[in-house]
C-alpha angles and dihedrals in degrees: 000000000000134000126221123191136193132187132183138174125192137181111249090216089063092058092042092054092049092050094044094047101037102023117180092001089067098035096050092048095054108028136052122233092259092051092050092049091050095048094045089052089063091069108189093020096048092110091056091052093046089050093049091053092047089053090048091055091051091048091048091051090053092049099046107029096084090060096051125092093223115013091182089072089069124103132189093258092059085083118056117186112203136160129235124227090277092054095252111144122231135169129244110203109211127199095359127106107249099171092119095052114102097184144335134212127193133184126189131190138166141181131186096292109019142041123201136190134191124194128189121187124191113202124206093224140002114268115245109272089216130037122197131209114205102200096187130033139134109220088156087071117117089239087076096045096105100044108015096132093048091050093049091050090049095052093047090052088050090061100265097138097162128039134164118213107205123211124219102190138357095285096047091043090054090049090048090055091049092052092046093050090054096050125050095210095050122086129174150216126214123207152115117271114217090245090056102049118125117250097239136059092234095053091043094056091045091053093047088052088056090049089053091052092051091049096049097046099049125063093199089068107102102163147025103240166195092019135137142083132317121175095165097093102020130028104161093081101048094129092050090048091053091047091050091048094050093046090053092049087054090049091052090050090050092050093040093237131137121242134233109216128206119200126181125161089338105094099136096047091045092053091048093052098046090048094050102037114055115227098211102192098037129241145193134266093228118218085354117216111241093250118137096210094049092049091045094052092041091056092044089054097051101263129141121225119235120209125193141152095325090067088066097048116117091225094054091101100175097036093109092052093050093046090054092050089063116083115233092248092059102047125106135178129222143159107210083216131228086028137061101026112197126239124305090029096047113143095029131095108283127227136168095266085076091067088095089070091052091048091049092053094046090049090051092050094047097040092239134121122262094245090059093051093047092050095045095048092045092054092044091053092050091049096049095044094040099240 
């Protein structure tokens, strides 16, 4: 358990001047209807009571803001200071998750010139020091069929508070949406992986139309992906792969979504496409190959670079060099779960709880601490995927 405290003191004349000069415009911005009714009932001392509640809101903000993901989403009316039948003040917290709060105590006081407030919050548990954003995973994969819910609970408890499940075809994209809709911290991408593209132009366009429908009808879809080029397994359909990739870039531009890009044994064609076809809302070179030219052109064309388990492999000889080419504001972390487990978990089924090993290796390469890498990559993920 941890305790957070907040204290504030305010001049009553400051609140009086604001009320007298701005009237309802000020009052309705700061106070709820119940607070206004209570303060107005105090007649001559209404300014003191307004001031005390203003101080309480400030004190509450100080006490609770460190535990919130985005404190800038708060407004004055999130905190309502009311009194019980015995006149004891307490705070109603509105529109904020308070599941981890054990108890709260508030004290108010005022004299002729000043009002003060003290707030003490007892939390049930200590908030994770680090939060992780897995920007690329596949929890729709059959390897999670037997224990998917247990794994998702495990990764959330490990500090993974945002995760994007990427689709590879219609079926997996539909499953990704289903998983995302059932878990607040999971989001998804929908797309057509180069290994899954149909073998005719007609079927390809039909499938991309289905991808568009999935993306437009589901608000948990935050990307078009996983898309790209892969010549490792199949090389006789290179032109169709490139066509499918370009059409999905155009779809992402139309829907104003970023893209998640797969590249394997197709460096030159990938560079040519991202240079020629503008990716308007950005994207990420997922599990980026450690190729200087690809990373260079990716960065020049507005892409982020995603690092996962391969960055920890002992045989990834130039991983450190590539990681240090990427500016801090363009780096992302991922797992590609259930694949590509990092050292020391290599060879086992991967999941997002292993992000800590990726973060540790990136921190080592960049000469930073793990908290900095976790924070930077989390913020970058939120920015790219508009969260």
